[in-house]
C-alpha positions as CSV (number, residue, x, y, z in Angstrom):
1,M,109.7,67.7,151.2
2,T,109.0,71.3,151.9
3,S,112.4,73.8,151.6
4,V,113.1,77.1,152.9
5,T,115.6,79.3,151.8
6,I,118.3,80.7,154.4
7,K,121.0,83.6,154.0
8,I,124.8,82.3,155.1
9,D,128.0,84.0,154.6
10,V,130.2,83.2,151.8
11,E,132.7,82.2,154.0
12,L,130.5,79.5,156.0
13,K,129.0,78.4,152.4
14,S,133.0,77.7,151.4
15,R,133.3,75.8,155.0
16,L,130.2,73.7,154.0
17,N,131.9,73.0,150.8
18,T,134.5,71.2,152.1
19,L,132.7,69.0,154.3
20,K,130.9,67.7,151.7
21,I,131.7,64.2,151.1
22,H,131.2,64.2,147.4
23,P,130.6,67.0,145.0
24,R,127.0,66.5,144.4
25,E,126.0,66.2,148.1
26,S,123.6,68.7,149.2
27,Y,124.1,71.5,151.6
28,N,121.1,69.8,153.7
29,E,122.8,66.4,153.8
30,V,126.1,68.1,155.2
31,I,124.2,70.2,157.4
32,E,122.1,67.2,158.8
33,R,125.1,65.2,159.0
34,L,126.5,68.1,161.0
35,V,123.3,68.3,163.3
36,D,123.5,64.5,163.8
37,M,126.7,64.8,165.2
38,A,126.4,67.3,167.5
39,V,122.9,66.1,168.8
40,D,124.2,63.0,171.7
41,E,121.3,60.4,171.4
42,E,122.9,58.9,174.5
43,P,123.6,61.4,177.6
44,L,125.8,60.5,180.0
45,S,124.8,58.3,183.1
46,E,125.2,59.8,186.3
47,E,127.7,57.5,187.1
48,A,129.6,58.5,183.9
49,I,129.2,62.1,185.3
50,R,130.2,61.0,188.9
51,Y,133.8,59.6,187.2
52,L,134.2,63.1,185.0
53,E,134.0,64.8,188.2
54,R,136.5,62.8,190.1
55,S,138.9,62.8,187.1
56,L,138.4,66.8,187.1
57,E,139.3,66.7,190.9
58,D,142.4,64.2,190.0
59,L,143.5,67.0,187.3
60,R,143.2,70.2,189.5
61,A,144.8,68.2,192.5
62,G,147.8,67.4,190.1
63,R,147.0,63.8,190.3
64,V,148.3,62.9,186.9
65,Y,151.2,61.1,185.2
66,T,153.0,62.1,181.9
67,L,152.8,59.7,179.3
68,E,156.5,59.1,179.7
69,E,155.8,57.7,183.1
70,V,153.4,55.4,182.3
71,M,155.3,54.1,179.7
72,A,158.1,53.7,182.2
73,E,156.1,52.0,184.8
74,L,154.7,49.5,181.8
75,R,158.0,48.9,181.1
76,G,159.3,48.2,184.7
77,E,161.5,50.6,184.7
């Protein structure tokens, strides 16, 4: 494996340390895990995007219910 040196702030290094699963985990492993989490291997389908857009329209129009309202409806109140 070829390696490179990068410069990072001391604060960022401290933050990376807190993300280690175990003390001997390398920074390479931590960064690889973070990159894997950030990259979505399965992008949203067109249908899912349409549903999200409709949901946003509902939010903007005030067509929403509070948790209390939903719970009361489920209890039959």
